[in-house]
N, C-alpha and C positions, 0 to 999 in steps of 0.2 A: 555440487554444494551439499555437504550434508545435513545442513538444517532444514532445506527444503523436503528431504526424504524423511526426516524424523517428525516434522511438524504436520500437522492437520493444513493449516493454512499458515502463511506468511503475510504479516501487515507490516508494514513499514510507514511510521510517520516520520515528515521531515518539516520542521519549521520553517526553513528556507523555501520549500517547494510551494508556499503560497504567495512568495512573490511573483510579480509579473515579469513573464520572460524567463522564469526559471527553467534550467534543463540540467538535469543529471551528469554533467559533463567528465565528473573526477573519474578516473580509471576504475577505483574500486566499487563505484556505484553503478556503473555500466557493467561491470563482472557480476553484480549481484543482481541487477533487476530482472535477469530470465527467470531467476527463482522466486522472486515477490510475486506473491496474488495480487496484493493492493499496495500500491505507492501513494501515500496521503499526506496532504499539506499539514502541519499541526501548528499553525500561527495565530490562529484565534478560536474563539469559543465556537463558531458555525462549523468549522473544521473538525473540533473535537466531538462534536455532535455528529458529523458525518461518519468519524471514526467508530462512535458507539453503534450506529446503524450497521455498520459493516460487521462489527462484532457481534450483534444479535442476530445476523443471518448466518452465522458460520455453522449451526447446527441443522441448517435447512436442507442440506444434501452436499453429494460429495463435490469437491473441489472442481472437478471436469465438467459438472452441469452450470457451474456460475461463471460468467465473465469477470476477468479480472480488472482491478479499478486500477489506473494510472494518472496521477495528477488530477485527482477529483478537483473541481473548481468550488470555492467555498463564498 
């Protein structure tokens, strides 16, 4: 995926990801997830605060030294 190669880090937010039991089952999302470093919910203020925390950490080191964040609970 070209975006992953061109970007420092790929952070994807999805308001549906905040729902209980949400799973990224759509084929397009499943194809994109291997190239996403952080897949976060975006459904409420706490989720957006978590997004801000992730964005603040981006300059703290190379991508390979940080674990990816998938479906953070808010």
